[in-house]
C-alpha positions as CSV (number, residue, x, y, z in Angstrom):
1,M,16.8,3.3,107.4
2,Y,20.2,2.9,109.0
3,T,22.5,5.6,110.3
4,I,26.2,5.0,110.0
5,Y,28.2,6.8,112.7
6,Y,31.7,8.1,111.8
7,P,33.4,9.3,115.0
8,D,35.5,12.0,113.4
9,F,32.8,13.3,111.1
10,S,31.6,16.2,113.3
11,S,35.1,17.6,113.9
12,N,35.9,17.1,110.2
13,F,32.8,19.0,109.2
14,K,33.6,21.9,111.4
15,S,37.3,21.9,110.3
16,I,36.3,22.0,106.6
17,R,33.8,24.7,107.2
18,E,36.4,26.8,109.0
19,F,39.1,26.1,106.3
20,L,36.7,27.4,103.7
21,S,36.1,30.5,105.8
22,L,32.4,29.8,106.0
23,S,30.2,30.7,108.9
24,I,27.5,28.4,110.2
25,V,24.9,30.7,108.5
26,D,26.8,30.4,105.2
27,V,26.6,26.6,105.3
28,S,23.0,26.7,106.4
29,E,22.1,28.9,103.4
30,I,24.1,26.7,101.0
31,L,22.3,23.6,102.2
32,S,18.9,25.3,102.7
33,I,18.7,24.2,106.4
34,S,18.6,26.1,109.6
35,P,21.8,27.1,111.4
36,S,20.8,25.0,114.4
37,I,21.0,21.9,112.2
38,V,24.6,22.8,111.1
39,K,25.5,23.2,114.8
40,R,24.1,19.7,115.4
41,Y,26.2,18.3,112.6
42,E,29.3,19.9,114.3
43,D,28.5,18.7,117.8
44,G,27.8,15.2,116.6
45,S,24.2,15.0,117.6
46,M,23.0,14.7,114.0
47,Q,24.5,13.3,110.8
48,P,23.8,15.2,107.5
49,K,22.1,13.6,104.5
50,A,24.5,12.4,101.8
51,G,23.0,15.0,99.5
52,D,24.1,17.8,101.8
53,I,27.7,16.6,101.8
54,Y,27.5,16.2,98.0
55,K,26.3,19.9,97.7
56,L,29.3,21.2,99.6
57,C,31.7,18.9,97.7
58,N,30.4,20.1,94.4
59,K,30.4,23.8,95.3
60,Y,33.9,23.8,96.7
61,G,35.6,21.0,94.7
62,L,36.1,18.8,97.7
63,D,36.5,15.0,97.8
64,Y,33.6,13.4,99.5
65,D,36.0,11.2,101.6
66,I,37.6,14.1,103.3
67,F,34.6,14.3,105.7
68,F,35.1,10.7,106.8
69,E,38.9,10.7,107.3
70,Q,40.0,9.5,110.7
71,K,42.4,11.7,112.7
């Protein structure tokens, strides 16, 4: 299995979470993961599964690509 690294993903993930006024706990509950994993997504030490991104996009009407935009 390969991991693709997107340098702006972690900051995009956090910015989107904050824009949606969601806490780390809110996101962890939506994705059924622990808050510490959400923190790892945001600090760049871990990349989420595509399905987790898909869940957030579907729930909030987001375009999947927004997570991967470069700043």
